[in-house]
DOTOR-340091 format. One line per 4 residues: number of its first residue (from 1); their letters; for each residue x, y, z of N, C-alpha, C. Coordinates in pm, 1 decimal, decimal comma. Layout:
! residues N
NUM	a	X Y Z X Y Z X Y Z  ...
! end
This chain:
! residues 192
1	xxxx	-1722,3 -3021,5 -5968,5 -1644,1 -2910,1 -6055,5 -1822,7 -2874,1 -6133,8  -1835,9 -3009,3 -6184,5 -1950,0 -3029,9 -6253,0 -2093,6 -2977,7 -6221,0  -2119,1 -2985,9 -6082,3 -2226,3 -2908,3 -6059,7 -2206,7 -2746,8 -6076,8  -2121,6 -2728,0 -6036,3 -2093,6 -2595,0 -6044,9 -2104,9 -2540,5 -6190,2
5	xxxx	-2082,8 -2621,1 -6268,9 -2082,0 -2549,0 -6425,6 -2226,0 -2513,5 -6437,2  -2270,2 -2685,6 -6416,4 -2451,4 -2667,8 -6376,9 -2518,2 -2574,8 -6351,1  -2471,6 -2534,6 -6213,0 -2554,2 -2441,8 -6169,7 -2518,0 -2287,9 -6183,3  -2384,3 -2228,8 -6220,3 -2376,3 -2173,9 -6347,4 -2469,8 -2134,7 -6484,8
9	xxxx	-2485,3 -2241,5 -6573,9 -2579,5 -2266,3 -6694,1 -2698,4 -2215,1 -6637,9  -2755,9 -2271,7 -6558,3 -2864,3 -2234,6 -6513,2 -2931,4 -2108,2 -6492,0  -2786,6 -2084,3 -6383,8 -2832,6 -1895,4 -6342,7 -2808,8 -1829,7 -6467,0  -2719,1 -1821,0 -6552,9 -2699,5 -1745,4 -6707,8 -2866,3 -1757,8 -6741,7
13	xxxx	-2948,2 -1896,1 -6766,3 -3021,4 -1913,7 -6829,8 -3125,1 -1810,0 -6737,9  -3134,8 -1837,1 -6657,9 -3251,2 -1748,5 -6614,4 -3192,8 -1581,8 -6581,1  -3102,8 -1561,7 -6584,4 -3083,7 -1427,0 -6591,0 -3084,8 -1334,5 -6733,5  -3105,6 -1420,6 -6815,6 -3119,9 -1392,5 -6972,2 -3243,6 -1330,0 -7009,1
17	xxxx	-3287,2 -1170,9 -7054,2 -3434,8 -1165,7 -7069,4 -3517,9 -1224,6 -7153,4  -3658,5 -1249,0 -7111,6 -3769,5 -1331,5 -7198,0 -3788,6 -1232,0 -7299,8  -3730,1 -1311,1 -7431,9 -3752,9 -1211,9 -7602,1 -3943,8 -1231,1 -7606,4  -4022,6 -1145,8 -7587,1 -4097,0 -1110,3 -7684,3 -4149,4 -1169,9 -7805,4
21	xxxx	-4256,3 -1234,1 -7877,3 -4259,7 -1330,0 -7996,0 -4388,9 -1212,1 -8073,3  -4486,1 -1290,2 -7981,7 -4629,1 -1246,8 -8039,6 -4675,8 -1175,3 -7967,1  -4742,0 -1058,4 -8027,3 -4805,4 -921,2 -7982,7 -4919,8 -946,6 -8029,5  -5030,8 -963,2 -7983,2 -5136,1 -899,5 -7977,3 -5264,9 -753,7 -7929,5
25	xxxx	-5322,8 -716,2 -8052,3 -5428,9 -616,7 -7962,1 -5549,2 -709,1 -8022,1  -5620,6 -780,3 -7977,7 -5788,0 -856,1 -7985,9 -5869,6 -813,7 -7911,1  -5983,6 -817,3 -7941,7 -6117,7 -778,5 -7909,4 -6124,5 -610,3 -7930,9  -6055,4 -564,3 -8023,4 -6061,3 -408,4 -8062,5 -6221,1 -380,9 -8099,6
29	xxxx	-6247,0 -412,7 -8223,1 -6404,0 -415,0 -8265,6 -6428,9 -275,3 -8324,8  -6299,2 -232,9 -8411,7 -6303,5 -99,2 -8460,3 -6383,2 -78,0 -8597,9  -6486,2 19,1 -8575,4 -6533,9 41,9 -8696,7 -6502,6 115,6 -8794,4  -6506,2 56,8 -8871,5 -6400,8 129,9 -9011,7 -6512,1 249,1 -9061,4
33	xxxx	-6521,1 399,3 -9087,1 -6583,4 466,1 -9165,1 -6586,1 464,4 -9315,6  -6702,6 408,5 -9387,8 -6669,3 408,2 -9517,2 -6686,1 576,8 -9586,2  -6546,4 642,5 -9536,9 -6497,7 737,7 -9552,0 -6398,7 729,0 -9661,0  -6365,4 837,0 -9725,0 -6258,2 822,6 -9839,0 -6100,4 851,5 -9729,2
37	xxxx	-6103,8 871,9 -9584,9 -5995,2 854,9 -9489,2 -6046,3 740,5 -9444,4  -6109,9 642,5 -9385,9 -6089,7 563,1 -9342,2 -6101,0 531,4 -9201,2  -6005,0 474,1 -9142,9 -5914,6 451,5 -9053,7 -5791,1 389,2 -9005,0  -5708,5 473,7 -8977,8 -5569,0 475,0 -8938,0 -5523,5 398,5 -8867,5
41	xxxx	-5464,0 290,1 -8885,6 -5370,6 237,1 -8772,8 -5243,7 182,8 -8716,9  -5185,7 224,9 -8594,5 -5088,6 167,6 -8582,6 -5037,9 8,1 -8468,9  -4980,5 -19,5 -8581,0 -4968,8 -199,6 -8557,8 -4936,1 -180,4 -8394,1  -4821,1 -119,9 -8398,6 -4739,3 -144,1 -8242,0 -4754,5 -54,7 -8128,6
45	xxxx	-4867,0 60,8 -8142,3 -4837,8 116,6 -8033,1 -5041,5 115,5 -8000,8  -5115,8 77,3 -8084,5 -5268,1 82,3 -8099,8 -5309,5 160,0 -8102,2  -5256,0 255,8 -8125,8 -5349,2 378,6 -8152,2 -5440,7 402,8 -8319,3  -5527,2 427,0 -8302,3 -5622,4 405,1 -8436,5 -5712,8 573,0 -8467,0
49	xxxx	-5774,5 630,3 -8572,5 -5764,7 737,6 -8523,7 -5858,1 742,6 -8704,7  -5940,2 867,0 -8706,0 -5976,7 895,3 -8856,2 -5918,5 986,6 -8950,9  -5770,2 1046,1 -8867,0 -5716,6 1107,0 -9017,2 -5563,9 1086,0 -8945,0  -5496,2 1075,7 -9080,4 -5316,5 1026,3 -9060,5 -5269,3 1126,4 -8978,5
53	xxxx	-5317,8 1199,2 -8961,9 -5225,0 1312,1 -8855,4 -5276,8 1279,6 -8672,0  -5371,6 1220,0 -8691,5 -5431,3 1181,8 -8541,4 -5353,2 1021,0 -8520,6  -5287,3 979,6 -8601,0 -5204,7 845,2 -8595,0 -5078,3 868,7 -8611,8  -4973,7 917,7 -8546,5 -4851,7 901,1 -8629,5 -4799,2 770,4 -8582,0
57	xxxx	-4714,4 762,2 -8763,2 -4670,0 659,0 -8771,0 -4760,9 531,7 -8793,5  -4903,2 562,4 -8874,9 -4977,6 457,7 -8904,4 -4908,6 329,3 -8983,1  -4978,5 225,5 -8959,6 -4927,1 147,7 -9077,0 -5002,6 94,6 -9167,1  -5162,2 121,2 -9144,8 -5310,3 40,7 -9230,0 -5418,4 136,5 -9232,6
61	xxxx	-5432,9 169,6 -9343,2 -5559,1 251,0 -9346,2 -5663,0 183,8 -9437,7  -5768,8 123,9 -9412,5 -5900,4 96,2 -9489,3 -5981,4 192,2 -9487,2  -6016,3 210,1 -9625,6 -6100,8 353,8 -9673,1 -6193,3 287,1 -9763,4  -6278,8 395,1 -9804,5 -6366,1 412,2 -9915,7 -6336,7 482,5 -9999,0
65	xxxx	-6254,8 427,5 -10119,2 -6216,6 473,2 -10232,5 -6360,5 589,1 -10333,5  -6317,0 683,6 -10310,5 -6435,2 754,6 -10392,1 -6397,8 721,7 -10584,6  -6291,4 714,7 -10618,1 -6244,0 657,1 -10751,2 -6273,6 590,5 -10814,3  -6362,4 445,3 -10737,3 -6393,7 337,4 -10783,6 -6466,6 322,8 -10857,5
69	xxxx	-6480,3 193,1 -10923,0 -6634,2 180,9 -10991,7 -6664,2 34,5 -10969,8  -6729,4 3,7 -10866,9 -6844,9 119,5 -10783,0 -6769,2 209,1 -10705,3  -6836,6 300,4 -10701,8 -6776,7 425,3 -10589,0 -6774,1 370,3 -10468,2  -6699,1 416,7 -10348,6 -6640,7 387,9 -10237,9 -6689,0 234,1 -10217,4
73	xxxx	-6589,3 149,8 -10312,8 -6570,4 48,3 -10269,4 -6408,4 23,9 -10180,2  -6440,1 -43,1 -10092,8 -6280,5 -94,2 -10003,7 -6194,0 -88,8 -10043,0  -6092,1 -12,8 -10005,8 -5941,8 -31,4 -10048,5 -5833,1 -51,7 -9913,0  -5730,1 -54,5 -9963,6 -5632,2 -65,3 -9842,6 -5519,5 4,7 -9869,5
77	xxxx	-5484,1 91,7 -9730,4 -5345,2 216,6 -9826,9 -5264,6 171,6 -9690,1  -5124,4 146,7 -9728,6 -5021,7 119,8 -9628,6 -4915,4 229,3 -9593,3  -4947,4 346,5 -9644,8 -4862,0 473,0 -9589,6 -4727,4 473,7 -9701,5  -4669,6 546,0 -9673,0 -4524,2 557,8 -9751,1 -4396,4 410,2 -9820,5
81	xxxx	-4417,9 443,1 -9929,0 -4329,0 283,1 -9960,3 -4172,5 296,9 -9904,3  -4139,9 383,4 -9782,2 -4031,2 381,1 -9747,2 -4050,8 279,1 -9614,8  -4160,2 226,5 -9560,7 -4193,7 191,2 -9464,2 -4231,8 -3,1 -9468,1  -4242,6 -40,7 -9608,5 -4219,5 -162,5 -9664,1 -4362,5 -231,5 -9603,7
85	xxxx	-4451,0 -190,5 -9552,0 -4592,4 -240,6 -9525,9 -4678,3 -268,4 -9644,3  -4743,4 -399,9 -9632,8 -4768,7 -422,9 -9734,9 -4885,7 -542,3 -9676,7  -4991,1 -558,3 -9758,8 -5068,0 -718,1 -9710,1 -5061,2 -816,6 -9800,6  -5128,7 -963,2 -9771,3 -5077,6 -1068,9 -9875,1 -5180,7 -1070,4 -9966,2
89	xxxx	-5119,5 -1110,5 -10060,1 -5208,8 -1117,9 -10250,5 -5219,5 -1319,6 -10220,7  -5313,4 -1300,4 -10284,9 -5310,7 -1432,4 -10343,9 -5281,7 -1457,1 -10472,7  -5235,5 -1378,3 -10545,5 -5227,6 -1291,1 -10709,4 -5196,2 -1189,2 -10718,0  -5103,0 -1141,1 -10825,0 -5116,3 -1018,0 -10845,6 -5121,3 -914,3 -10728,8
93	xxxx	-5222,9 -828,0 -10724,8 -5265,8 -728,8 -10660,1 -5357,9 -765,7 -10587,1  -5436,4 -867,3 -10551,8 -5567,4 -957,7 -10508,2 -5525,8 -988,2 -10392,6  -5609,1 -835,2 -10303,8 -5595,7 -889,3 -10122,2 -5634,0 -1067,1 -10096,2  -5567,3 -1144,4 -10012,9 -5626,9 -1288,8 -9978,4 -5700,0 -1244,8 -9855,3
97	xxxx	-5817,7 -1344,5 -9884,5 -5810,3 -1369,0 -9697,7 -5786,3 -1511,1 -9645,5  -5715,7 -1497,9 -9567,9 -5611,6 -1595,9 -9485,1 -5714,0 -1685,5 -9374,1  -5692,1 -1800,1 -9395,2 -5757,3 -1861,2 -9230,2 -5644,3 -1887,5 -9143,3  -5694,7 -1961,5 -9059,5 -5624,5 -1993,9 -8898,0 -5564,8 -2099,1 -8945,5
101	xxxx	-5399,9 -2135,1 -8909,3 -5308,3 -2173,4 -8967,7 -5226,0 -2133,8 -9082,2  -5253,5 -2045,0 -9163,8 -5190,5 -1959,8 -9263,0 -5060,0 -1920,4 -9243,6  -4942,3 -1949,5 -9283,3 -4796,0 -1887,3 -9239,1 -4782,1 -1744,4 -9344,7  -4748,4 -1654,5 -9253,5 -4720,5 -1477,2 -9295,2 -4585,4 -1475,3 -9262,0
105	xxxx	-4484,3 -1412,7 -9369,6 -4356,7 -1418,4 -9337,5 -4269,9 -1375,9 -9463,4  -4149,9 -1360,4 -9456,9 -4088,2 -1319,5 -9617,8 -4137,7 -1416,4 -9750,5  -4134,3 -1525,1 -9729,1 -4174,9 -1585,6 -9842,3 -4366,2 -1521,3 -9882,5  -4416,6 -1514,5 -9814,0 -4564,3 -1466,8 -9895,4 -4518,7 -1360,4 -9928,8
109	xxxx	-4671,1 -1365,5 -10037,2 -4697,1 -1261,3 -10156,6 -4752,6 -1194,0 -10092,4  -4655,9 -1020,2 -10148,6 -4730,6 -926,9 -10067,8 -4754,6 -778,5 -10176,1  -4848,9 -730,6 -10141,4 -4870,9 -601,5 -10255,5 -4921,6 -493,3 -10177,1  -4861,3 -371,0 -10217,2 -4915,6 -246,8 -10106,5 -4983,1 -166,9 -10238,5
113	xxxx	-5048,6 -221,0 -10345,7 -5163,8 -157,9 -10382,8 -5281,4 -93,7 -10315,6  -5296,2 14,7 -10330,4 -5396,6 100,8 -10281,2 -5520,3 92,2 -10366,7  -5545,9 241,2 -10444,2 -5660,4 227,4 -10500,8 -5652,2 151,4 -10638,2  -5557,3 58,9 -10673,6 -5554,3 -15,4 -10771,9 -5582,5 -156,1 -10752,5
117	xxxx	-5558,4 -175,7 -10570,6 -5603,6 -303,3 -10509,2 -5676,2 -399,7 -10543,5  -5676,1 -540,0 -10577,3 -5839,4 -536,8 -10574,1 -5885,8 -637,7 -10434,2  -5945,8 -582,4 -10401,0 -6027,7 -611,1 -10261,8 -6134,3 -702,6 -10263,2  -6199,4 -806,5 -10411,8 -6257,0 -829,1 -10422,5 -6320,6 -968,1 -10307,5
121	xxxx	-6212,5 -1016,9 -10247,9 -6242,2 -1132,4 -10219,1 -6287,0 -1111,9 -10046,4  -6297,2 -963,9 -10046,4 -6298,9 -907,9 -9887,6 -6472,4 -850,9 -9901,6  -6505,7 -842,2 -10036,5 -6612,2 -729,9 -10034,5 -6721,4 -802,7 -10125,9  -6702,1 -994,8 -10149,4 -6790,2 -1050,2 -10242,9 -6881,7 -1088,8 -10178,1
125	xxxx	-6882,2 -1114,6 -10042,5 -6952,1 -1211,1 -9938,1 -6938,5 -1124,8 -9826,8  -7041,8 -1132,7 -9680,9 -6995,6 -1141,7 -9544,9 -6892,5 -1178,9 -9572,5  -6759,1 -1154,7 -9496,4 -6629,3 -1224,8 -9506,2 -6597,1 -1169,5 -9355,8  -6544,7 -1285,3 -9280,1 -6490,0 -1292,0 -9149,0 -6313,4 -1349,5 -9170,0
129	xxxx	-6223,2 -1269,4 -9169,9 -6110,4 -1359,8 -9219,2 -6009,6 -1306,1 -9174,9  -5881,0 -1299,4 -9180,3 -5723,4 -1285,1 -9151,5 -5687,1 -1188,0 -9306,3  -5627,2 -1100,1 -9286,1 -5578,6 -999,1 -9351,4 -5418,5 -1059,6 -9311,2  -5323,9 -1108,9 -9423,5 -5209,1 -1104,1 -9348,4 -5149,2 -981,3 -9388,7
133	xxxx	-5014,3 -983,9 -9311,0 -4999,3 -819,2 -9341,4 -4805,7 -840,0 -9304,5  -4746,6 -752,7 -9339,8 -4595,7 -680,4 -9278,4 -4623,1 -540,6 -9255,9  -4519,4 -466,6 -9140,4 -4476,6 -392,8 -9127,7 -4349,0 -324,6 -9052,4  -4296,0 -208,4 -9082,2 -4142,4 -149,8 -8989,6 -4253,2 -131,4 -8870,3
137	xxxx	-4214,8 -187,8 -8785,0 -4212,9 -167,9 -8627,6 -4128,4 -42,0 -8579,5  -4171,5 76,4 -8558,4 -4057,8 161,5 -8534,1 -4007,3 176,0 -8385,0  -4051,9 53,2 -8342,9 -4010,1 34,8 -8159,9 -3870,3 -9,0 -8200,7  -3866,5 -93,6 -8319,0 -3764,8 -203,6 -8300,2 -3666,1 -181,8 -8455,9
141	xxxx	-3729,3 -157,9 -8554,0 -3708,2 -64,5 -8662,1 -3708,3 -193,1 -8752,1  -3780,7 -306,6 -8716,9 -3732,0 -427,8 -8809,7 -3899,4 -485,1 -8844,2  -3873,9 -510,3 -8941,7 -4038,4 -572,8 -9027,5 -4064,3 -673,2 -8922,7  -4212,4 -701,6 -8905,8 -4285,7 -747,4 -8845,2 -4398,7 -844,1 -8920,3
145	xxxx	-4408,1 -968,2 -8888,4 -4498,0 -1013,2 -8976,1 -4639,0 -1070,6 -8913,5  -4790,6 -1037,8 -8965,3 -4890,1 -1067,2 -8888,7 -5007,0 -1084,3 -8948,3  -5077,3 -1063,0 -8879,5 -5260,0 -1069,2 -8947,9 -5355,3 -959,1 -8883,8  -5433,4 -914,6 -8972,2 -5516,8 -823,2 -8874,9 -5658,8 -925,6 -8904,3
149	xxxx	-5744,1 -926,9 -8768,9 -5879,4 -987,7 -8825,1 -5987,4 -883,0 -8869,2  -6049,1 -912,9 -8972,4 -6142,6 -820,3 -9052,6 -6308,3 -910,3 -9044,5  -6422,4 -814,2 -9055,0 -6548,0 -854,5 -9086,2 -6560,4 -774,2 -9204,2  -6593,3 -775,4 -9290,4 -6654,1 -703,0 -9421,2 -6803,9 -749,8 -9496,6
153	xxxx	-6844,5 -646,3 -9551,4 -6992,0 -652,1 -9574,8 -7007,8 -691,2 -9718,0  -7085,9 -721,0 -9798,7 -7108,3 -684,4 -9943,9 -7189,8 -581,7 -9977,3  -7194,2 -471,4 -10062,4 -7089,0 -533,3 -10191,7 -6969,0 -481,3 -10160,4  -6960,6 -380,4 -10118,7 -6860,0 -247,2 -10095,9 -6754,0 -301,2 -10002,4
157	xxxx	-6840,5 -349,4 -9919,2 -6697,1 -414,5 -9800,3 -6755,9 -326,0 -9673,0  -6834,6 -255,2 -9687,7 -6879,9 -142,4 -9543,9 -7023,6 -196,8 -9518,9  -7081,0 -225,5 -9363,7 -6977,6 -201,3 -9272,6 -6854,1 -300,5 -9272,7  -6780,4 -220,3 -9204,3 -6666,3 -327,7 -9205,7 -6593,3 -276,2 -9040,6
161	xxxx	-6553,6 -437,7 -8993,3 -6478,0 -400,9 -8858,7 -6369,8 -460,3 -8856,7  -6230,6 -394,8 -8753,4 -6090,1 -468,6 -8727,3 -6159,6 -532,6 -8618,8  -6117,3 -634,8 -8592,9 -6164,8 -709,5 -8460,5 -6054,4 -697,6 -8361,5  -5884,0 -678,9 -8462,5 -5762,2 -702,7 -8404,2 -5670,8 -772,4 -8490,2
165	xxxx	-5526,4 -716,5 -8419,7 -5448,4 -784,1 -8517,7 -5332,0 -880,7 -8388,5  -5218,5 -941,4 -8493,1 -5125,7 -1023,7 -8412,4 -5026,8 -959,3 -8462,0  -4889,5 -950,9 -8404,3 -4771,8 -988,7 -8496,7 -4658,4 -1016,1 -8387,2  -4548,2 -1104,6 -8513,1 -4445,4 -1133,6 -8419,7 -4318,2 -1020,1 -8428,4
169	xxxx	-4259,0 -968,6 -8299,2 -4174,4 -874,4 -8327,6 -4019,9 -885,1 -8296,9  -4014,0 -1023,0 -8363,0 -3905,4 -1025,2 -8358,9 -3869,2 -1076,2 -8504,8  -3933,5 -1055,7 -8595,2 -3941,7 -1042,3 -8743,3 -3938,3 -1169,9 -8840,5  -3996,9 -1260,3 -8719,4 -3974,1 -1408,2 -8754,1 -4113,8 -1445,6 -8835,0
173	xxxx	-4180,2 -1573,1 -8936,0 -4239,5 -1579,7 -8987,8 -4346,0 -1613,6 -8916,0  -4489,4 -1634,3 -8903,5 -4565,7 -1641,4 -8831,5 -4687,7 -1700,5 -8822,5  -4748,2 -1806,7 -8789,8 -4882,6 -1872,6 -8831,5 -4954,6 -1807,2 -8759,1  -5109,4 -1793,9 -8824,4 -5234,4 -1726,7 -8787,0 -5317,1 -1830,1 -8679,1
177	xxxx	-5352,0 -1763,3 -8583,9 -5400,8 -1826,9 -8444,4 -5469,7 -1770,8 -8405,1  -5649,9 -1807,3 -8344,7 -5702,1 -1672,8 -8295,6 -5677,4 -1639,3 -8148,0  -5670,5 -1535,4 -8128,6 -5656,6 -1524,4 -7973,8 -5788,3 -1459,1 -7889,9  -5768,6 -1515,8 -7755,3 -5919,2 -1493,9 -7735,2 -5915,4 -1372,5 -7569,3
181	xxxx	-5798,2 -1295,6 -7571,9 -5791,6 -1233,2 -7479,2 -5853,5 -1066,2 -7501,2  -5902,8 -1006,6 -7430,8 -5915,0 -881,3 -7457,2 -5813,4 -767,5 -7422,7  -5729,3 -837,4 -7356,6 -5617,2 -712,5 -7378,2 -5436,7 -745,1 -7437,0  -5386,9 -661,9 -7472,9 -5297,5 -684,1 -7520,3 -5219,8 -811,1 -7476,7
185	xxxx	-5138,2 -900,3 -7548,7 -5047,5 -1029,8 -7483,1 -4932,6 -1018,3 -7529,7  -4826,5 -1088,6 -7460,1 -4712,1 -1099,9 -7510,8 -4665,8 -1196,4 -7464,4  -4607,6 -1291,1 -7527,7 -4556,0 -1430,8 -7541,4 -4433,1 -1427,6 -7513,2  -4332,1 -1511,8 -7428,7 -4234,1 -1507,1 -7433,0 -4194,2 -1631,6 -7487,8
189	xxxx	-4028,9 -1659,0 -7529,9 -3981,4 -1765,7 -7545,0 -3954,4 -1885,3 -7463,6  -3990,7 -1868,8 -7340,9 -3983,5 -1951,0 -7259,6 -4121,7 -2025,1 -7234,0  -4139,3 -2144,3 -7218,7 -4279,1 -2232,5 -7169,9 -4320,3 -2223,5 -7279,0  -4312,4 -2227,6 -7396,2 -4414,3 -2168,4 -7519,3 -4499,4 -2057,8 -7490,5
! end
């Protein structure tokens, strides 16, 4: 009897589908134009383009603001407020440069500030780091947490490169960890 129960439990465990968790689009190396449109990115699909219309459901748009002082300084736009999209801030509306190991999740401090956002941590020096983010995944309808790997250049943030991004598609808090693959990856709950 015990062996039949054990066998049934094992069959059930292996019959359950693996649930994807970490999704990464690494080694993208997308050049962000220093224009008022910048580069629109859809985190779930991997589509990017230089106009909002070219990237349905975009989640993130780094751009050069023509109305800042100094002009053409880097800013981040997260789309409609209804998406819940935002970036991690160190305080107020100051976008943080995070490092590997930092956690991004519901307890993080987020800002949606576009034109008024403070990107000085990204523009004051040659910076390669992680911008923590949250976005509404149009595939699952849930808020997902993750990070975007960026390189910015002083004094305005350009040239700028988006190296890639990762997010947890279950909506769980995620710890920033560099990923070395060139293709989108999926990690399942079995075997770590």
